[in-house]
FIPAVO-511961 format. One record per residue (C-alpha): x, z, y; residue in one letter; residue number from 1. Coordinates in pm, 1 decimal. Layout:
! FIPAVO-511961
[atom [X Z Y] 'A' NUM],
...
***
This chain:
! FIPAVO-511961
[atom [-395.2 1285.7 636.5] 'M' 1],
[atom [-397.8 1522.4 933.5] 'P' 2],
[atom [-654.4 1444.3 1212.5] 'K' 3],
[atom [-535.9 1407.9 1570.6] 'R' 4],
[atom [-731.6 1513.3 1882.4] 'K' 5],
[atom [-930.5 1240.2 2044.6] 'R' 6],
[atom [-760.2 1179.1 2392.1] 'R' 7],
[atom [-745.7 874.0 2622.0] 'F' 8],
[atom [-965.7 638.6 2448.5] 'G' 9],
[atom [-829.3 367.9 2667.3] 'S' 10],
[atom [-496.0 387.1 2462.7] 'V' 11],
[atom [-663.6 229.8 2154.8] 'A' 12],
[atom [-819.7 -54.6 2351.8] 'S' 13],
[atom [-478.9 -117.9 2525.5] 'E' 14],
[atom [-302.0 -135.5 2179.4] 'L' 15],
[atom [-579.0 -377.6 2051.7] 'V' 16],
[atom [-521.3 -605.6 2358.6] 'K' 17],
[atom [-140.5 -592.8 2308.5] 'K' 18],
[atom [-181.2 -658.3 1936.6] 'A' 19],
[atom [-403.4 -975.9 2007.6] 'R' 20],
[atom [-148.7 -1106.7 2260.0] 'E' 21],
[atom [140.7 -1045.3 2026.5] 'A' 22],
[atom [-32.6 -1255.1 1758.5] 'M' 23],
[atom [-114.4 -1523.6 1997.7] 'L' 24],
[atom [251.1 -1534.2 2101.3] 'T' 25],
[atom [368.7 -1551.7 1754.8] 'A' 26],
[atom [155.2 -1856.5 1682.6] 'V' 27],
[atom [252.0 -2026.6 2007.1] 'Q' 28],
[atom [620.7 -1974.9 1935.4] 'I' 29],
[atom [573.7 -2121.3 1575.3] 'F' 30],
[atom [383.2 -2423.1 1712.9] 'N' 31],
[atom [636.3 -2493.2 1982.6] 'N' 32],
[atom [837.0 -2801.2 1886.9] 'P' 33],
[atom [1123.7 -2695.4 2121.6] 'Q' 34],
[atom [1181.4 -2372.4 1946.2] 'V' 35],
[atom [1413.7 -2365.8 1651.1] 'D' 36],
[atom [1420.3 -1998.8 1590.3] 'F' 37],
[atom [1044.9 -2006.5 1463.8] 'K' 38],
[atom [1021.8 -1810.4 1145.9] 'S' 39],
[atom [1221.0 -1513.6 1269.4] 'E' 40],
[atom [1044.3 -1487.4 1600.3] 'L' 41],
[atom [722.6 -1529.6 1413.3] 'F' 42],
[atom [778.5 -1248.8 1162.6] 'I' 43],
[atom [908.5 -994.3 1423.4] 'V' 44],
[atom [620.3 -1065.3 1667.3] 'T' 45],
[atom [353.6 -1064.3 1392.4] 'T' 46],
[atom [496.7 -748.4 1260.6] 'T' 47],
[atom [442.7 -587.3 1616.8] 'I' 48],
[atom [92.3 -727.8 1635.3] 'A' 49],
[atom [-13.9 -574.7 1305.4] 'W' 50],
[atom [156.9 -252.0 1402.5] 'T' 51],
[atom [-18.5 -208.4 1721.4] 'Y' 52],
[atom [-354.6 -308.4 1564.6] 'L' 53],
[atom [-330.3 -41.0 1289.0] 'L' 54],
[atom [-207.1 215.9 1543.3] 'H' 55],
[atom [-519.3 136.5 1747.6] 'A' 56],
[atom [-738.2 177.2 1426.8] 'Y' 57],
[atom [-571.3 514.6 1344.3] 'Y' 58],
[atom [-612.4 642.2 1696.2] 'R' 59],
[atom [-976.3 534.8 1702.6] 'K' 60],
[atom [-1038.4 731.3 1383.1] 'K' 61],
[atom [-839.1 1025.2 1493.3] 'G' 62],
[atom [-564.4 984.5 1222.8] 'I' 63],
[atom [-221.8 1104.0 1316.7] 'E' 64],
[atom [25.5 832.8 1313.0] 'Y' 65],
[atom [323.8 1004.4 1471.4] 'R' 66],
[atom [593.3 1091.7 1234.3] 'R' 67],
[atom [668.7 1464.7 1168.7] 'F' 68],
[atom [911.6 1642.5 948.7] 'R' 69],
[atom [786.8 1690.8 601.5] 'E' 70],
[atom [741.9 2056.0 496.6] 'G' 71],
[atom [750.4 2176.9 856.8] 'D' 72],
[atom [451.6 2411.5 886.3] 'H' 73],
[atom [464.9 2389.5 1271.1] 'R' 74],
[atom [452.4 2020.8 1241.3] 'R' 75],
[atom [699.4 1931.4 1489.6] 'R' 76],
[atom [691.0 1567.1 1569.5] 'F' 77],
[atom [997.8 1353.0 1553.4] 'I' 78],
[atom [1115.7 1193.2 1875.2] 'R' 79],
[atom [1353.4 939.2 1975.6] 'T' 80],
[atom [1682.3 1027.7 2135.9] 'K' 81],
[atom [1514.9 977.1 2476.5] 'H' 82],
[atom [1214.4 1191.3 2397.1] 'G' 83],
[atom [947.6 942.1 2296.8] 'A' 84],
[atom [722.8 1002.7 1992.5] 'Y' 85],
[atom [829.4 823.0 1684.5] 'W' 86],
[atom [531.0 636.7 1551.0] 'H' 87],
[atom [473.2 489.4 1207.2] 'W' 88],
[atom [640.9 156.9 1119.5] 'S' 89],
[atom [404.2 -117.3 978.4] 'L' 90],
[atom [498.7 -28.9 631.0] 'E' 91],
[atom [407.2 331.7 674.3] 'E' 92],
[atom [73.7 206.7 821.2] 'C' 93],
[atom [15.6 -2.7 517.5] 'L' 94],
[atom [98.7 291.5 282.2] 'D' 95],
[atom [-150.0 527.8 438.8] 'C' 96],
[atom [-435.4 617.8 221.1] 'K' 97],
[atom [-672.5 553.6 500.0] 'D' 98],
[atom [-545.5 195.6 566.6] 'C' 99],
[atom [-837.0 -29.3 609.5] 'P' 100],
[atom [-690.4 -352.0 475.8] 'L' 101],
[atom [-748.0 -487.7 126.3] 'D' 102],
[atom [-461.2 -513.3 -124.8] 'E' 103],
[atom [-384.4 -885.9 -81.7] 'M' 104],
[atom [-367.6 -852.5 293.0] 'V' 105],
[atom [-115.0 -577.6 236.1] 'K' 106],
[atom [81.6 -777.3 1.2] 'K' 107],
[atom [108.1 -1059.3 240.7] 'N' 108],
[atom [244.8 -824.3 517.5] 'L' 109],
[atom [480.5 -645.5 275.7] 'K' 110],
[atom [618.5 -984.5 180.4] 'F' 111],
[atom [686.6 -1065.6 545.7] 'L' 112],
[atom [841.3 -716.0 611.8] 'I' 113],
[atom [1078.5 -786.3 307.5] 'G' 114],
[atom [1172.8 -1133.6 462.4] 'I' 115],
[atom [1230.5 -964.1 796.0] 'R' 116],
[atom [1461.7 -703.4 648.5] 'N' 117],
[atom [1663.5 -997.8 483.5] 'E' 118],
[atom [1707.4 -1185.7 811.1] 'I' 119],
[atom [1739.6 -909.6 1035.9] 'E' 120],
[atom [2111.9 -914.9 1056.1] 'H' 121],
[atom [2195.1 -1264.6 984.6] 'Q' 122],
[atom [2121.7 -1623.0 1082.6] 'M' 123],
[atom [1895.7 -1831.8 862.4] 'T' 124],
[atom [1815.3 -2189.9 838.1] 'S' 125],
[atom [1542.4 -2420.2 686.6] 'R' 126],
[atom [1291.1 -2141.1 601.2] 'I' 127],
[atom [1004.5 -2259.3 830.6] 'D' 128],
[atom [831.1 -2500.8 589.6] 'D' 129],
[atom [880.5 -2273.1 290.0] 'H' 130],
[atom [717.2 -1968.0 443.6] 'L' 131],
[atom [448.9 -2141.0 679.5] 'S' 132],
[atom [177.3 -2063.8 419.3] 'A' 133],
[atom [234.0 -1697.5 435.1] 'K' 134],
[atom [267.5 -1708.9 809.4] 'F' 135],
[atom [-80.7 -1892.6 829.9] 'Q' 136],
[atom [-249.0 -1628.3 590.6] 'A' 137],
[atom [-101.2 -1342.5 810.2] 'A' 138],
[atom [-256.4 -1501.9 1123.6] 'A' 139],
[atom [-597.8 -1564.6 961.2] 'L' 140],
[atom [-593.1 -1214.2 806.6] 'N' 141],
[atom [-514.8 -1073.9 1155.3] 'F' 142],
[atom [-810.9 -1262.3 1315.4] 'N' 143],
[atom [-1047.7 -1125.3 1042.0] 'S' 144],
[atom [-918.3 -772.2 1090.3] 'A' 145],
[atom [-941.3 -745.4 1460.0] 'I' 146],
[atom [-1307.5 -874.0 1444.7] 'K' 147],
[atom [-1396.7 -629.6 1160.2] 'K' 148],
[atom [-1212.1 -319.1 1286.7] 'L' 149],
[atom [-1291.3 -355.3 1652.2] 'F' 150],
[atom [-1507.7 -626.8 1807.6] 'D' 151],
[atom [-1579.5 -988.4 1760.1] 'P' 152],
[atom [-1494.3 -1053.2 2133.5] 'R' 153],
[atom [-1129.8 -1005.4 2039.5] 'Y' 154],
[atom [-1150.8 -1300.7 1804.6] 'S' 155],
[atom [-880.8 -1557.1 1807.1] 'L' 156],
[atom [-1102.2 -1830.0 1660.9] 'D' 157],
[atom [-1096.5 -2064.4 1980.4] 'T' 158],
[atom [-732.5 -2003.1 2018.4] 'E' 159],
[atom [-610.1 -2133.7 1689.4] 'Q' 160],
[atom [-549.4 -2503.7 1751.0] 'A' 161],
[atom [-420.2 -2733.9 1507.4] 'F' 162],
[atom [-55.4 -2826.3 1561.6] 'S' 163],
[atom [-5.9 -3187.9 1656.4] 'I' 164],
[atom [316.2 -3380.1 1559.9] 'Q' 165],
[atom [439.9 -3690.2 1697.5] 'F' 166],
[atom [549.2 -3873.4 1366.5] 'S' 167],
[atom [358.7 -3951.7 1052.9] 'A' 168],
[atom [501.2 -3809.0 716.9] 'I' 169],
[atom [591.0 -4104.2 489.1] 'A' 170],
[atom [553.4 -4035.3 122.6] 'E' 171],
[atom [921.5 -4085.6 57.5] 'E' 172],
[atom [1005.5 -3843.1 333.0] 'S' 173],
[atom [781.0 -3584.5 200.4] 'A' 174],
[atom [950.9 -3615.3 -142.6] 'R' 175],
[atom [1293.2 -3568.0 34.9] 'E' 176],
[atom [1172.0 -3250.2 216.4] 'L' 177],
[atom [1067.0 -3095.9 -120.8] 'L' 178],
[atom [1406.8 -3165.2 -276.7] 'V' 179],
[atom [1601.5 -3039.9 19.1] 'Q' 180],
[atom [1468.3 -2690.5 54.9] 'Q' 181],
[atom [1800.4 -2534.8 51.5] 'D' 182],
[atom [1676.0 -2179.4 123.9] 'L' 183],
[atom [1949.4 -1924.6 190.4] 'P' 184],
[atom [2023.7 -1749.7 -142.4] 'Q' 185],
[atom [1924.4 -1408.6 -39.3] 'N' 186],
[atom [1587.8 -1538.1 90.9] 'I' 187],
[atom [1529.2 -1744.5 -208.7] 'Q' 188],
[atom [1603.9 -1445.5 -447.0] 'S' 189],
[atom [1366.1 -1214.8 -252.3] 'Y' 190],
[atom [1084.8 -1467.6 -276.2] 'I' 191],
[atom [1127.2 -1526.8 -638.6] 'V' 192],
[atom [1145.2 -1151.8 -713.9] 'Q' 193],
[atom [838.9 -1073.9 -493.1] 'F' 194],
[atom [624.4 -1353.0 -628.6] 'E' 195],
[atom [720.7 -1294.5 -999.3] 'N' 196],
[atom [543.7 -950.6 -939.7] 'G' 197],
[atom [221.5 -1127.5 -855.9] 'L' 198],
[atom [-42.5 -1236.2 -1096.4] 'S' 199],
[atom [-146.4 -1610.5 -1086.5] 'Q' 200],
[atom [-471.2 -1497.8 -924.5] 'E' 201],
[atom [-295.4 -1307.8 -656.8] 'E' 202],
[atom [-36.9 -1586.4 -597.5] 'Y' 203],
[atom [-326.8 -1821.8 -523.9] 'N' 204],
[atom [-513.3 -1589.2 -311.3] 'D' 205],
[atom [-546.0 -1737.2 44.9] 'P' 206],
[atom [-504.6 -1387.4 193.9] 'R' 207],
[atom [-153.0 -1384.3 50.3] 'F' 208],
[atom [-46.4 -1753.2 117.9] 'S' 209],
[atom [-290.2 -1980.5 292.0] 'Y' 210],
[atom [-195.7 -2342.6 153.1] 'R' 211],
[atom [-341.2 -2662.2 279.9] 'V' 212],
[atom [-288.9 -3009.0 126.4] 'A' 213],
[atom [-298.4 -3298.2 384.5] 'F' 214],
[atom [-429.6 -3624.7 246.1] 'V' 215],
[atom [-456.4 -3925.0 468.2] 'R' 216],
[atom [-827.8 -3989.0 499.9] 'K' 217],
[atom [-991.7 -4328.3 499.4] 'T' 218],
[atom [-1373.2 -4401.5 519.0] 'T' 219],
[atom [-1620.6 -4680.2 577.1] 'N' 220],
[atom [-1788.2 -4466.0 846.6] 'S' 221],
[atom [-1623.8 -4480.6 1187.0] 'K' 222],
[atom [-1760.1 -4145.7 1299.2] 'S' 223],
[atom [-1673.8 -3966.7 974.4] 'A' 224],
[atom [-1294.0 -4038.8 999.1] 'A' 225],
[atom [-1245.6 -3864.7 1349.3] 'D' 226],
[atom [-1166.5 -3517.8 1239.8] 'K' 227],
[atom [-790.6 -3458.3 1166.6] 'V' 228],
[atom [-852.5 -3171.8 944.3] 'V' 229],
[atom [-1140.8 -3162.5 677.9] 'Q' 230],
[atom [-1198.1 -2869.0 452.3] 'F' 231],
[atom [-1325.9 -2935.8 119.7] 'I' 232],
[atom [-1447.1 -2660.6 -144.0] 'P' 233],
[atom [-1165.0 -2583.4 -379.4] 'A' 234],
[atom [-1414.7 -2582.8 -679.9] 'D' 235],
[atom [-1560.1 -2923.3 -591.7] 'S' 236],
[atom [-1448.1 -3233.5 -781.1] 'A' 237],
[atom [-1230.7 -3366.7 -476.7] 'A' 238],
[atom [-1089.9 -3018.8 -431.3] 'G' 239],
[atom [-991.3 -3014.8 -799.2] 'A' 240],
[atom [-818.2 -3350.1 -764.5] 'E' 241],
[atom [-629.0 -3247.8 -451.0] 'V' 242],
[atom [-536.4 -2905.8 -603.9] 'N' 243],
[atom [-383.9 -3075.7 -908.9] 'K' 244],
[atom [-143.7 -3273.0 -680.5] 'V' 245],
[atom [-82.3 -2982.1 -457.9] 'F' 246],
[atom [11.7 -2735.1 -734.3] 'L' 247],
[atom [236.3 -2991.1 -901.2] 'R' 248],
[atom [444.2 -2998.3 -582.3] 'E' 249],
[atom [459.3 -2626.5 -498.4] 'T' 250],
[atom [446.1 -2431.8 -828.1] 'E' 251],
[atom [784.0 -2365.9 -992.0] 'K' 252],
[atom [775.5 -2218.1 -1347.7] 'I' 253],
[atom [1085.2 -2017.0 -1405.2] 'K' 254],
[atom [1261.2 -2004.3 -1753.9] 'Y' 255],
[atom [1533.6 -1778.5 -1890.8] 'R' 256],
[atom [1820.6 -1962.4 -2081.1] 'P' 257],
[atom [1719.9 -1807.8 -2416.8] 'G' 258],
[atom [1361.4 -1943.3 -2354.5] 'T' 259],
[atom [1491.2 -2306.0 -2298.1] 'I' 260],
[atom [1690.4 -2287.4 -2640.3] 'V' 261],
[atom [1376.3 -2157.1 -2819.2] 'K' 262],
[atom [1172.7 -2457.3 -2657.7] 'L' 263],
[atom [1433.3 -2711.0 -2788.1] 'M' 264],
[atom [1436.6 -2552.2 -3141.3] 'K' 265],
[atom [1067.0 -2571.8 -3148.6] 'A' 266],
[atom [1078.0 -2942.6 -3068.2] 'E' 267],
[atom [1300.8 -3003.6 -3373.1] 'G' 268],
[atom [1647.6 -2957.2 -3223.9] 'F' 269],
[atom [1731.6 -2660.4 -3435.0] 'T' 270],
[atom [2096.9 -2686.3 -3405.9] 'K' 271],
[atom [2080.9 -2651.2 -3033.9] 'F' 272],
[atom [2212.0 -2307.0 -2935.3] 'N' 273],
[atom [2298.5 -2104.8 -2625.0] 'M' 274],
[atom [2671.4 -2227.6 -2633.3] 'Q' 275],
[atom [2553.3 -2583.2 -2615.5] 'H' 276],
[atom [2320.3 -2485.5 -2317.4] 'H' 277],
[atom [2598.0 -2324.4 -2140.2] 'T' 278],
[atom [2836.1 -2610.3 -2195.6] 'D' 279],
[atom [2579.8 -2838.4 -2062.8] 'L' 280],
[atom [2501.3 -2675.3 -1738.6] 'W' 281],
[atom [2872.9 -2617.0 -1670.2] 'K' 282],
[atom [2934.9 -2989.5 -1736.6] 'A' 283],
[atom [2646.0 -3099.6 -1502.4] 'K' 284],
[atom [2723.4 -2821.0 -1233.2] 'D' 285],
[atom [2355.3 -2746.3 -1271.9] 'A' 286],
[atom [2387.2 -2405.4 -1093.4] 'K' 287],
[atom [2483.9 -2572.2 -762.3] 'N' 288],
[atom [2202.3 -2477.7 -516.4] 'P' 289],
[atom [2199.4 -2834.4 -376.3] 'K' 290],
[atom [2072.4 -2951.1 -722.3] 'K' 291],
[atom [1776.2 -2720.6 -710.8] 'Q' 292],
[atom [1777.5 -2657.9 -1077.3] 'F' 293],
[atom [1725.1 -2293.0 -1069.8] 'G' 294],
[atom [1769.1 -1966.8 -868.2] 'V' 295],
[atom [1955.7 -1650.5 -905.3] 'E' 296],
[atom [1744.7 -1326.9 -884.3] 'V' 297],
[atom [1954.4 -994.9 -888.5] 'E' 298],
[atom [2228.8 -1130.5 -1104.0] 'G' 299],
[atom [2006.2 -1317.0 -1348.4] 'S' 300],
[atom [1964.9 -1688.2 -1346.7] 'W' 301],
[atom [1624.7 -1864.9 -1387.3] 'F' 302],
[atom [1588.4 -2232.6 -1440.6] 'W' 303],
[atom [1315.0 -2461.7 -1309.9] 'Y' 304],
[atom [1119.0 -2729.8 -1496.2] 'Q' 305],
[atom [1339.8 -3013.9 -1379.2] 'P' 306],
[atom [1637.1 -2858.5 -1573.6] 'W' 307],
[atom [1423.9 -2813.8 -1891.5] 'V' 308],
[atom [1370.6 -3186.4 -1877.0] 'E' 309],
[atom [1742.1 -3253.5 -1825.6] 'E' 310],
[atom [1808.7 -3036.7 -2142.4] 'V' 311],
[atom [1527.6 -3225.2 -2339.3] 'R' 312],
[atom [1683.8 -3557.5 -2228.1] 'K' 313],
[atom [2021.7 -3437.9 -2337.8] 'H' 314],
[atom [1896.0 -3342.9 -2692.9] 'C' 315],
[atom [1706.7 -3672.9 -2732.1] 'R' 316],
[atom [2021.8 -3861.6 -2637.1] 'E' 317],
[atom [2225.6 -3659.3 -2880.9] 'N' 318],
[atom [1966.2 -3632.1 -3155.0] 'E' 319],
[atom [2228.6 -3652.8 -3438.4] 'G' 320],
[atom [2400.3 -3341.1 -3320.8] 'L' 321],
[atom [2088.0 -3123.5 -3298.4] 'Y' 322],
[atom [1854.9 -3235.9 -3553.6] 'R' 323],
[atom [1934.9 -3140.6 -3920.7] 'P' 324],
[atom [1983.0 -3420.7 -4149.5] 'V' 325],
[atom [1743.5 -3401.8 -4450.8] 'V' 326],
[atom [1905.7 -3589.4 -4730.0] 'P' 327],
[atom [1689.6 -3838.0 -4939.9] 'A' 328],
[atom [1584.6 -3706.8 -5275.4] 'L' 329],
[atom [1672.0 -3911.7 -5580.6] 'K' 330],
[atom [1361.2 -4061.0 -5752.3] 'P' 331],
[atom [1446.0 -3858.1 -6075.2] 'S' 332],
[atom [1463.0 -3528.0 -5884.3] 'T' 333],
[atom [1165.2 -3581.7 -5655.8] 'Q' 334],
[atom [901.1 -3322.2 -5658.5] 'V' 335],
[atom [613.0 -3423.4 -5876.6] 'G' 336],
[atom [818.4 -3691.5 -6070.6] 'A' 337],
[atom [725.2 -3723.6 -6440.1] 'P' 338],
[atom [981.9 -3543.4 -6687.2] 'E' 339],
[atom [1190.3 -3782.0 -6897.6] 'P' 340],
[atom [1026.0 -3850.5 -7227.7] 'A' 341],
[atom [1186.4 -3661.1 -7522.6] 'G' 342],
[atom [1317.1 -3816.1 -7841.2] 'L' 343],
[atom [1071.7 -3826.0 -8133.9] 'P' 344],
[atom [1125.9 -3543.6 -8376.2] 'A' 345],
***
């Protein structure tokens, strides 16, 4: 990567300050209960924050981050139509071999860039809850990066307040929220495609998606119950129990139609075939997005676990159609039965 001359050291400092302010603005917007356009504004402002931060890093290291025409031996830099230098986008910053960020932080940011590209030219709805774990990871990753790459005095630790809400979430209401996650089809397809490319370890990494399970806390000690948020180690007994519940609500295994047919055959419904499966989902209108039985990704349909249970229930209720009938053997022809005695010679 070509080096650039060190000039105007204050530019890097100014970029860091603007990056910090941009991230604080993104968090404040997302936590503002009067703003409905949360996710879109958070993603755009966070992209600016990370871009400025990496521009500051490359400037500090003397790495050229202005675009220039490939193959031009004179290295003429590309300019906007009004004459300004065209600097790298966030994606170009992440793809640079000198990028200081680790792979999971990059994956989180590339995920957000992909979402931004999907929502850039159209209105979206109901994506805040579904993407908030990625947003939290992006904010925490930024806080770690700005301290590591520059100075702890830029830390946002004291600025990150817990967002308070005015109403408690009833258990029944929480279930309804999980069922009604009617994400726009293009966003849902992008998320499924991106996350299918991750290993389970990468998917669970807090640098990619920072998930927190909230459990109402009760205790016999008055002083011990005052904290709204309490962090418990994931590998502790309490953490393991909470994680079981949390993963059960968030993880969605995806099945191809052929896989579901194979599962039913393996369970003894050997006459159940692909045509039966097709007739069943059509009869139940199972691909209706409101039913949340599956998702379409680039022309291919994937089914979720609740649909597998529906198919299993159907097979059990129609066992006579799908299980082969084994005729009872007559006693005289049963395996191991003694041969009839012959007549004496």
